[in-house]
C-alpha positions in Angstrom: 9.5 -1.0 -2.6 12.4 1.4 -3.5 14.6 -1.5 -4.5 11.8 -3.0 -6.7 11.2 0.3 -8.3 14.9 0.9 -9.0 15.5 -2.6 -10.4 12.4 -2.4 -12.7 12.8 1.3 -13.6 9.5 2.0 -12.0 9.1 5.9 -11.8 6.9 6.0 -8.6 8.8 5.4 -5.5 9.3 7.5 -2.3 12.2 9.9 -2.1 13.1 12.7 0.3 11.1 15.5 -1.3 8.2 13.3 -2.6 4.9 15.3 -3.0 1.7 13.5 -2.5 -0.1 12.8 -5.7 -3.2 10.7 -4.9 -3.1 9.0 -8.2 0.6 8.1 -8.1 0.3 7.0 -4.5 -2.7 4.8 -5.4 -0.6 3.2 -8.2 2.5 2.7 -5.9 0.3 1.1 -3.3 -1.2 -1.4 -5.8 2.4 -2.3 -7.0 3.5 -2.7 -3.5 0.6 -5.0 -2.6 1.5 -7.1 -5.5 5.2 -7.2 -4.6 4.4 -8.2 -1.1 1.6 -10.6 -2.1 -1.0 -8.8 0.0 -4.6 -10.0 0.0 -6.2 -6.6 0.7 -5.5 -2.9 1.0 -6.8 -0.3 3.3 -6.0 3.4 3.1 -7.2 6.3 5.2 -6.3 10.0 5.2 -6.8 12.7 7.9 -5.4 16.1 7.2 -1.6 15.7 6.5 -1.5 12.1 7.6 -2.1 9.1 5.3 -2.3 5.6 6.6 -1.7 2.7 4.2 -2.2 -0.9 5.4 -1.6 -4.2 3.4 -3.6 -7.1 4.8 -2.0 -10.7 4.9 -3.7 -13.9 5.6 -7.2 -12.8 5.4 -9.7 -15.1 7.0 -13.3 -14.8 8.3 -13.7 -14.4 11.9 -15.3 -17.4 13.7 -18.9 -17.0 14.5 -19.7 -15.9 18.0 -21.4 -18.5 20.1 -24.4 -17.6 22.2 
């Protein structure tokens, strides 16, 4: 993500003293998903911790047999 941001002069990328701005993080997450060709995104926050997942190869689960 850092390399893509630097090569394309994209201003939102992580750096050592990065302060969490929810709008900027959401925008960066969308750009990263596009670069990584993700099929889905999931984000979860709890206190100071933020988890960001990008989903690849999304498929329906097989139906359970009874």
